[in-house]
The first five atom37 places (N, CA, C, CB, O) and aatype in JSON, in Angstrom:
{
  "aatype": [12, 7, 13, 6, 6, 12, 5, 11, 5, 7, 10, 11, 14, 2, 16, 9, 16, 18, 2, 15, 10, 9, 2, 7, 10, 4, 2, 2, 7, 11, 10, 6, 3, 0, 19, 2, 10, 17, 3, 11, 12, 19, 7, 10, 7, 10, 11, 14, 3, 9, 19, 16, 18, 2, 0, 10, 9, 2, 7, 13, 4, 11, 11, 11, 12, 12, 11, 6, 0, 11, 11, 19, 13, 3, 3, 9, 16, 11, 5, 6, 13, 10, 12, 8, 2, 19, 1, 11, 7, 7, 17, 1, 11, 7, 10, 1, 4],
  "atom_mask": [
    [1, 1, 1, 1, 1],
    [1, 1, 1, 0, 1],
    [1, 1, 1, 1, 1],
    [1, 1, 1, 1, 1],
    [1, 1, 1, 1, 1],
    [1, 1, 1, 1, 1],
    [1, 1, 1, 1, 1],
    [1, 1, 1, 1, 1],
    [1, 1, 1, 1, 1],
    [1, 1, 1, 0, 1],
    [1, 1, 1, 1, 1],
    [1, 1, 1, 1, 1],
    [1, 1, 1, 1, 1],
    [1, 1, 1, 1, 1],
    [1, 1, 1, 1, 1],
    [1, 1, 1, 1, 1],
    [1, 1, 1, 1, 1],
    [1, 1, 1, 1, 1],
    [1, 1, 1, 1, 1],
    [1, 1, 1, 1, 1],
    [1, 1, 1, 1, 1],
    [1, 1, 1, 1, 1],
    [1, 1, 1, 1, 1],
    [1, 1, 1, 0, 1],
    [1, 1, 1, 1, 1],
    [1, 1, 1, 1, 1],
    [1, 1, 1, 1, 1],
    [1, 1, 1, 1, 1],
    [1, 1, 1, 0, 1],
    [1, 1, 1, 1, 1],
    [1, 1, 1, 1, 1],
    [1, 1, 1, 1, 1],
    [1, 1, 1, 1, 1],
    [1, 1, 1, 1, 1],
    [1, 1, 1, 1, 1],
    [1, 1, 1, 1, 1],
    [1, 1, 1, 1, 1],
    [1, 1, 1, 1, 1],
    [1, 1, 1, 1, 1],
    [1, 1, 1, 1, 1],
    [1, 1, 1, 1, 1],
    [1, 1, 1, 1, 1],
    [1, 1, 1, 0, 1],
    [1, 1, 1, 1, 1],
    [1, 1, 1, 0, 1],
    [1, 1, 1, 1, 1],
    [1, 1, 1, 1, 1],
    [1, 1, 1, 1, 1],
    [1, 1, 1, 1, 1],
    [1, 1, 1, 1, 1],
    [1, 1, 1, 1, 1],
    [1, 1, 1, 1, 1],
    [1, 1, 1, 1, 1],
    [1, 1, 1, 1, 1],
    [1, 1, 1, 1, 1],
    [1, 1, 1, 1, 1],
    [1, 1, 1, 1, 1],
    [1, 1, 1, 1, 1],
    [1, 1, 1, 0, 1],
    [1, 1, 1, 1, 1],
    [1, 1, 1, 1, 1],
    [1, 1, 1, 1, 1],
    [1, 1, 1, 1, 1],
    [1, 1, 1, 1, 1],
    [1, 1, 1, 1, 1],
    [1, 1, 1, 1, 1],
    [1, 1, 1, 1, 1],
    [1, 1, 1, 1, 1],
    [1, 1, 1, 1, 1],
    [1, 1, 1, 1, 1],
    [1, 1, 1, 1, 1],
    [1, 1, 1, 1, 1],
    [1, 1, 1, 1, 1],
    [1, 1, 1, 1, 1],
    [1, 1, 1, 1, 1],
    [1, 1, 1, 1, 1],
    [1, 1, 1, 1, 1],
    [1, 1, 1, 1, 1],
    [1, 1, 1, 1, 1],
    [1, 1, 1, 1, 1],
    [1, 1, 1, 1, 1],
    [1, 1, 1, 1, 1],
    [1, 1, 1, 1, 1],
    [1, 1, 1, 1, 1],
    [1, 1, 1, 1, 1],
    [1, 1, 1, 1, 1],
    [1, 1, 1, 1, 1],
    [1, 1, 1, 1, 1],
    [1, 1, 1, 0, 1],
    [1, 1, 1, 0, 1],
    [1, 1, 1, 1, 1],
    [1, 1, 1, 1, 1],
    [1, 1, 1, 1, 1],
    [1, 1, 1, 0, 1],
    [1, 1, 1, 1, 1],
    [1, 1, 1, 1, 1],
    [1, 1, 1, 1, 1]
  ],
  "atom_positions": [
    [[-24.35, 2.85, -18.26], [-24.86, 3.73, -17.24], [-23.7, 4.1, -16.32], [-26.04, 3.08, -16.46], [-22.97, 3.23, -15.86]],
    [[-23.53, 5.39, -16.04], [-22.48, 5.88, -15.17], [-22.83, 5.74, -13.7], [0.0, 0.0, 0.0], [-23.98, 5.48, -13.34]],
    [[-21.82, 5.92, -12.87], [-21.98, 5.78, -11.42], [-23.03, 6.73, -10.88], [-20.64, 6.04, -10.72], [-23.91, 6.32, -10.12]],
    [[-22.95, 7.99, -11.27], [-23.92, 8.98, -10.78], [-25.33, 8.68, -11.29], [-23.51, 10.39, -11.22], [-26.31, 8.85, -10.57]],
    [[-25.41, 8.22, -12.54], [-26.71, 7.87, -13.11], [-27.35, 6.72, -12.34], [-26.56, 7.49, -14.6], [-28.56, 6.71, -12.1]],
    [[-26.52, 5.75, -11.95], [-27.03, 4.62, -11.16], [-27.67, 5.12, -9.87], [-25.89, 3.63, -10.83], [-28.77, 4.71, -9.5]],
    [[-26.96, 6.02, -9.21], [-27.46, 6.53, -7.93], [-28.73, 7.36, -8.13], [-26.39, 7.37, -7.24], [-29.65, 7.29, -7.31]],
    [[-28.79, 8.14, -9.21], [-29.99, 8.94, -9.49], [-31.2, 8.04, -9.73], [-29.76, 9.84, -10.71], [-32.33, 8.41, -9.41]],
    [[-30.95, 6.87, -10.3], [-32.03, 5.93, -10.6], [-32.42, 5.1, -9.37], [-31.62, 5.0, -11.74], [-33.31, 4.25, -9.44]],
    [[-31.75, 5.36, -8.25], [-32.06, 4.64, -7.03], [-31.35, 3.3, -6.9], [0.0, 0.0, 0.0], [-31.64, 2.53, -5.99]],
    [[-30.42, 3.03, -7.81], [-29.65, 1.79, -7.73], [-28.5, 1.98, -6.76], [-29.13, 1.35, -9.13], [-27.81, 3.0, -6.79]],
    [[-28.29, 1.0, -5.9], [-27.23, 1.1, -4.91], [-26.0, 0.34, -5.39], [-27.69, 0.57, -3.54], [-26.07, -0.87, -5.62]],
    [[-24.88, 1.04, -5.55], [-23.65, 0.34, -5.93], [-23.23, -0.63, -4.83], [-22.52, 1.36, -6.22], [-23.42, -0.36, -3.64]],
    [[-22.65, -1.75, -5.23], [-22.17, -2.73, -4.26], [-20.64, -2.8, -4.31], [-22.8, -4.13, -4.53], [-20.0, -1.99, -4.99]],
    [[-20.07, -3.75, -3.61], [-18.61, -3.87, -3.57], [-18.04, -4.08, -4.97], [-18.2, -5.04, -2.67], [-16.99, -3.52, -5.29]],
    [[-18.7, -4.86, -5.79], [-18.21, -5.11, -7.15], [-18.19, -3.82, -7.96], [-19.09, -6.17, -7.86], [-17.24, -3.57, -8.7]],
    [[-19.21, -3.01, -7.82], [-19.27, -1.72, -8.51], [-18.1, -0.84, -8.08], [-20.61, -1.0, -8.23], [-17.4, -0.28, -8.91]],
    [[-17.91, -0.74, -6.77], [-16.81, 0.07, -6.25], [-15.46, -0.5, -6.69], [-16.87, 0.16, -4.73], [-14.55, 0.26, -7.03]],
    [[-15.32, -1.82, -6.68], [-14.06, -2.43, -7.12], [-13.72, -2.04, -8.55], [-14.15, -3.95, -7.0], [-12.57, -1.71, -8.85]],
    [[-14.71, -2.07, -9.42], [-14.48, -1.7, -10.83], [-14.01, -0.27, -10.94], [-15.77, -1.9, -11.65], [-13.07, 0.03, -11.68]],
    [[-14.67, 0.62, -10.21], [-14.3, 2.03, -10.26], [-12.92, 2.28, -9.65], [-15.35, 2.88, -9.55], [-12.11, 3.01, -10.21]],
    [[-12.66, 1.68, -8.5], [-11.37, 1.85, -7.83], [-10.25, 1.3, -8.7], [-11.37, 1.16, -6.45], [-9.2, 1.92, -8.82]],
    [[-10.48, 0.14, -9.29], [-9.47, -0.46, -10.17], [-9.18, 0.45, -11.36], [-9.93, -1.84, -10.65], [-8.02, 0.66, -11.72]],
    [[-10.22, 0.98, -11.98], [-10.04, 1.88, -13.11], [-9.27, 3.13, -12.73], [0.0, 0.0, 0.0], [-8.39, 3.58, -13.46]],
    [[-9.6, 3.71, -11.58], [-8.89, 4.9, -11.11], [-7.41, 4.58, -10.85], [-9.55, 5.45, -9.83], [-6.53, 5.35, -11.22]],
    [[-7.16, 3.45, -10.21], [-5.77, 3.06, -9.92], [-4.99, 2.82, -11.21], [-5.74, 1.81, -9.05], [-3.83, 3.23, -11.32]],
    [[-5.61, 2.16, -12.17], [-4.93, 1.89, -13.45], [-4.61, 3.17, -14.21], [-5.8, 1.0, -14.31], [-3.69, 3.19, -15.02]],
    [[-5.36, 4.23, -13.93], [-5.12, 5.51, -14.59], [-4.33, 6.48, -13.71], [-6.43, 6.14, -14.99], [-4.25, 7.67, -14.02]],
    [[-3.76, 5.97, -12.63], [-2.91, 6.78, -11.78], [-3.64, 7.79, -10.91], [0.0, 0.0, 0.0], [-3.02, 8.69, -10.35]],
    [[-4.95, 7.64, -10.78], [-5.75, 8.58, -9.99], [-5.97, 8.0, -8.59], [-7.13, 8.87, -10.68], [-7.09, 7.69, -8.18]],
    [[-4.87, 7.87, -7.87], [-4.9, 7.2, -6.58], [-5.65, 7.99, -5.52], [-3.5, 6.92, -6.11], [-6.32, 7.4, -4.67]],
    [[-5.54, 9.29, -5.55], [-6.27, 10.1, -4.57], [-7.78, 9.89, -4.74], [-5.92, 11.6, -4.72], [-8.51, 9.75, -3.76]],
    [[-8.23, 9.87, -5.99], [-9.65, 9.61, -6.25], [-10.04, 8.2, -5.81], [-9.96, 9.81, -7.75], [-11.13, 7.99, -5.27]],
    [[-9.14, 7.24, -6.05], [-9.42, 5.86, -5.66], [-9.55, 5.74, -4.14], [-8.3, 4.92, -6.16], [-10.45, 5.05, -3.64]],
    [[-8.66, 6.4, -3.42], [-8.72, 6.36, -1.95], [-9.99, 7.05, -1.45], [-7.47, 7.02, -1.33], [-10.62, 6.58, -0.5]],
    [[-10.35, 8.16, -2.08], [-11.59, 8.85, -1.69], [-12.8, 7.95, -1.91], [-11.76, 10.16, -2.49], [-13.72, 7.92, -1.09]],
    [[-12.8, 7.21, -3.02], [-13.9, 6.3, -3.31], [-13.91, 5.14, -2.3], [-13.79, 5.76, -4.75], [-14.97, 4.7, -1.86]],
    [[-12.73, 4.65, -1.94], [-12.59, 3.62, -0.9], [-13.23, 4.11, 0.39], [-11.09, 3.27, -0.67], [-14.02, 3.4, 1.02]],
    [[-12.88, 5.34, 0.78], [-13.45, 5.91, 2.01], [-14.97, 6.0, 1.94], [-12.86, 7.31, 2.26], [-15.66, 5.73, 2.92]],
    [[-15.47, 6.39, 0.78], [-16.93, 6.48, 0.6], [-17.56, 5.09, 0.72], [-17.27, 7.11, -0.78], [-18.59, 4.92, 1.37]],
    [[-16.92, 4.12, 0.08], [-17.41, 2.74, 0.11], [-17.51, 2.24, 1.55], [-16.48, 1.82, -0.71], [-18.54, 1.71, 1.97]],
    [[-16.44, 2.41, 2.31], [-16.4, 1.96, 3.7], [-17.41, 2.75, 4.53], [-14.98, 2.11, 4.28], [-18.07, 2.19, 5.41]],
    [[-17.52, 4.04, 4.26], [-18.47, 4.89, 4.98], [-19.91, 4.47, 4.78], [0.0, 0.0, 0.0], [-20.76, 4.7, 5.63]],
    [[-20.19, 3.85, 3.64], [-21.54, 3.35, 3.35], [-21.78, 1.96, 3.95], [-21.77, 3.31, 1.85], [-22.87, 1.4, 3.81]],
    [[-20.76, 1.43, 4.6], [-20.92, 0.12, 5.24], [-20.57, -1.05, 4.34], [0.0, 0.0, 0.0], [-20.81, -2.2, 4.72]],
    [[-20.02, -0.78, 3.16], [-19.6, -1.86, 2.27], [-18.2, -2.31, 2.67], [-19.63, -1.41, 0.77], [-17.35, -1.5, 3.02]],
    [[-17.98, -3.61, 2.62], [-16.69, -4.15, 3.03], [-15.79, -4.37, 1.82], [-16.87, -5.46, 3.81], [-16.18, -5.05, 0.87]],
    [[-14.59, -3.8, 1.86], [-13.63, -4.08, 0.79], [-13.29, -5.57, 0.8], [-12.34, -3.21, 0.96], [-13.28, -6.21, 1.85]],
    [[-13.01, -6.11, -0.38], [-12.59, -7.5, -0.46], [-11.18, -7.54, -1.04], [-13.58, -8.34, -1.32], [-10.55, -6.5, -1.22]],
    [[-10.69, -8.73, -1.32], [-9.32, -8.88, -1.8], [-9.11, -8.15, -3.13], [-8.97, -10.36, -1.97], [-8.01, -7.67, -3.4]],
    [[-10.14, -8.05, -3.95], [-10.05, -7.33, -5.22], [-9.82, -5.84, -4.96], [-11.33, -7.53, -6.07], [-9.01, -5.2, -5.63]],
    [[-10.52, -5.3, -3.98], [-10.36, -3.89, -3.62], [-8.94, -3.63, -3.14], [-11.38, -3.48, -2.53], [-8.28, -2.69, -3.59]],
    [[-8.48, -4.48, -2.22], [-7.13, -4.33, -1.68], [-6.08, -4.44, -2.78], [-6.87, -5.37, -0.6], [-5.14, -3.64, -2.84]],
    [[-6.22, -5.43, -3.66], [-5.24, -5.62, -4.74], [-5.18, -4.42, -5.66], [-5.59, -6.87, -5.54], [-4.09, -4.02, -6.08]],
    [[-6.32, -3.85, -5.99], [-6.34, -2.68, -6.87], [-5.54, -1.54, -6.26], [-7.8, -2.22, -7.14], [-4.73, -0.9, -6.94]],
    [[-5.77, -1.28, -4.98], [-5.05, -0.18, -4.31], [-3.56, -0.48, -4.18], [-5.64, 0.08, -2.93], [-2.73, 0.38, -4.45]],
    [[-3.22, -1.7, -3.78], [-1.8, -2.05, -3.63], [-1.09, -1.93, -4.97], [-1.65, -3.49, -3.07], [-0.01, -1.35, -5.05]],
    [[-1.69, -2.48, -6.03], [-1.07, -2.39, -7.36], [-0.92, -0.95, -7.82], [-1.89, -3.18, -8.38], [0.11, -0.57, -8.38]],
    [[-1.95, -0.15, -7.58], [-1.88, 1.26, -7.95], [-0.77, 1.99, -7.24], [0.0, 0.0, 0.0], [-0.02, 2.75, -7.85]],
    [[-0.65, 1.77, -5.94], [0.42, 2.41, -5.17], [1.79, 1.92, -5.62], [0.24, 2.15, -3.67], [2.73, 2.72, -5.73]],
    [[1.92, 0.63, -5.87], [3.22, 0.09, -6.3], [3.64, 0.65, -7.66], [3.16, -1.44, -6.37], [4.81, 0.97, -7.86]],
    [[2.69, 0.79, -8.58], [3.01, 1.36, -9.9], [3.56, 2.78, -9.78], [1.77, 1.36, -10.79], [4.39, 3.2, -10.58]],
    [[3.09, 3.5, -8.77], [3.53, 4.89, -8.54], [4.71, 4.96, -7.57], [2.37, 5.73, -8.01], [5.13, 6.04, -7.16]],
    [[5.24, 3.78, -7.2], [6.37, 3.7, -6.26], [6.02, 4.3, -4.89], [7.59, 4.4, -6.84], [6.88, 4.88, -4.23]],
    [[4.78, 4.17, -4.5], [4.3, 4.68, -3.21], [4.23, 3.5, -2.23], [2.9, 5.39, -3.35], [3.15, 3.05, -1.85]],
    [[5.4, 3.03, -1.85], [5.49, 1.79, -1.09], [4.92, 1.92, 0.33], [6.92, 1.35, -1.02], [4.36, 0.96, 0.85]],
    [[5.06, 3.08, 0.95], [4.49, 3.25, 2.3], [2.98, 3.07, 2.27], [4.85, 4.65, 2.87], [2.39, 2.42, 3.14]],
    [[2.35, 3.66, 1.25], [0.9, 3.57, 1.12], [0.48, 2.13, 0.82], [0.39, 4.51, 0.03], [-0.51, 1.64, 1.36]],
    [[1.25, 1.46, -0.07], [0.95, 0.06, -0.4], [1.05, -0.81, 0.85], [1.9, -0.45, -1.5], [0.21, -1.68, 1.08]],
    [[2.09, -0.58, 1.65], [2.27, -1.36, 2.87], [1.14, -1.1, 3.86], [3.62, -1.03, 3.53], [0.69, -2.01, 4.56]],
    [[0.68, 0.14, 3.93], [-0.43, 0.47, 4.83], [-1.68, -0.34, 4.46], [-0.75, 1.99, 4.78], [-2.37, -0.87, 5.33]],
    [[-1.97, -0.43, 3.16], [-3.12, -1.22, 2.7], [-2.9, -2.7, 3.02], [-3.35, -1.02, 1.17], [-3.8, -3.38, 3.5]],
    [[-1.67, -3.18, 2.76], [-1.35, -4.57, 3.06], [-1.51, -4.86, 4.55], [0.08, -4.9, 2.6], [-2.06, -5.89, 4.93]],
    [[-1.03, -3.94, 5.38], [-1.17, -4.11, 6.83], [-2.64, -4.16, 7.25], [-0.45, -2.98, 7.57], [-3.0, -4.88, 8.17]],
    [[-3.48, -3.39, 6.56], [-4.91, -3.4, 6.85], [-5.5, -4.78, 6.54], [-5.64, -2.31, 6.05], [-6.32, -5.29, 7.3]],
    [[-5.07, -5.37, 5.43], [-5.54, -6.72, 5.08], [-5.13, -7.69, 6.18], [-4.97, -7.18, 3.7], [-5.93, -8.48, 6.67]],
    [[-3.86, -7.61, 6.56], [-3.32, -8.51, 7.57], [-4.1, -8.38, 8.87], [-1.83, -8.24, 7.81], [-4.43, -9.38, 9.51]],
    [[-4.38, -7.13, 9.27], [-5.14, -6.89, 10.5], [-6.54, -7.48, 10.39], [-5.21, -5.38, 10.8], [-7.03, -8.11, 11.33]],
    [[-7.2, -7.27, 9.24], [-8.55, -7.8, 9.05], [-8.54, -9.32, 9.09], [-9.13, -7.31, 7.71], [-9.42, -9.94, 9.69]],
    [[-7.54, -9.94, 8.44], [-7.45, -11.4, 8.43], [-7.19, -11.93, 9.83], [-6.34, -11.87, 7.47], [-7.76, -12.95, 10.23]],
    [[-6.33, -11.24, 10.59], [-6.04, -11.65, 11.96], [-7.31, -11.61, 12.8], [-4.96, -10.74, 12.58], [-7.6, -12.54, 13.56]],
    [[-8.07, -10.53, 12.67], [-9.31, -10.39, 13.43], [-10.31, -11.49, 13.05], [-9.94, -9.02, 13.2], [-10.94, -12.09, 13.92]],
    [[-10.44, -11.75, 11.75], [-11.38, -12.78, 11.31], [-10.94, -14.16, 11.8], [-11.5, -12.78, 9.78], [-11.77, -14.98, 12.19]],
    [[-9.63, -14.4, 11.77], [-9.1, -15.69, 12.25], [-9.46, -15.87, 13.72], [-7.57, -15.77, 12.05], [-9.9, -16.95, 14.13]],
    [[-9.27, -14.82, 14.51], [-9.58, -14.91, 15.94], [-11.07, -15.09, 16.18], [-9.08, -13.68, 16.67], [-11.46, -15.82, 17.1]],
    [[-11.9, -14.44, 15.39], [-13.35, -14.61, 15.52], [-13.73, -16.05, 15.2], [-14.11, -13.63, 14.59], [-14.5, -16.68, 15.93]],
    [[-13.18, -16.58, 14.1], [-13.47, -17.96, 13.72], [-12.99, -18.93, 14.8], [-12.82, -18.31, 12.37], [-13.71, -19.85, 15.19]],
    [[-11.77, -18.71, 15.27], [-11.19, -19.58, 16.29], [-12.02, -19.53, 17.57], [-9.73, -19.17, 16.58], [-12.27, -20.56, 18.19]],
    [[-12.44, -18.34, 17.96], [-13.27, -18.19, 19.16], [-14.59, -18.9, 19.01], [0.0, 0.0, 0.0], [-15.06, -19.55, 19.94]],
    [[-15.2, -18.8, 17.84], [-16.46, -19.48, 17.57], [-16.3, -20.99, 17.59], [0.0, 0.0, 0.0], [-17.16, -21.71, 18.08]],
    [[-15.2, -21.46, 17.05], [-14.91, -22.89, 17.03], [-14.74, -23.4, 18.45], [-13.65, -23.18, 16.2], [-15.25, -24.47, 18.79]],
    [[-14.02, -22.65, 19.27], [-13.82, -23.06, 20.66], [-15.14, -23.09, 21.42], [-12.83, -22.13, 21.37], [-15.38, -24.0, 22.22]],
    [[-16.0, -22.11, 21.17], [-17.31, -22.09, 21.83], [-18.1, -23.33, 21.42], [-18.09, -20.81, 21.47], [-18.79, -23.93, 22.24]],
    [[-18.0, -23.69, 20.15], [-18.71, -24.86, 19.64], [-18.28, -26.14, 20.34], [0.0, 0.0, 0.0], [-19.09, -27.04, 20.54]],
    [[-17.01, -26.22, 20.7], [-16.51, -27.41, 21.39], [-17.07, -27.52, 22.8], [-15.0, -27.39, 21.44], [-17.18, -28.62, 23.35]],
    [[-17.43, -26.38, 23.4], [-17.94, -26.38, 24.77], [-19.43, -26.67, 24.83], [-17.66, -25.05, 25.42], [-19.96, -26.91, 25.92]],
    [[-20.11, -26.67, 23.73], [-21.57, -26.87, 23.75], [-21.94, -28.3, 24.05], [-22.19, -26.46, 22.41], [-23.12, -28.64, 24.11]]
  ]
}
């Protein structure tokens, strides 16, 4: 079943579905399509995971698009930093209870 067929049937693609499609697009050098799909995924409220990030970074690196690869890497770093601070803040609150 194709992506469009899934949606027509009322099935909602999840992060794993998007990861598969983004990875396939990146492996075939269709990075613009992969980025557009990434944007759609995020716009629907789905969160990219490490698989999503790796697919994009690998795709950009294969095409020698290092600025774009670094931008994705920086996004991961920013997300991890934010999550670390959220966890740390929650842990500190727990100590005060």
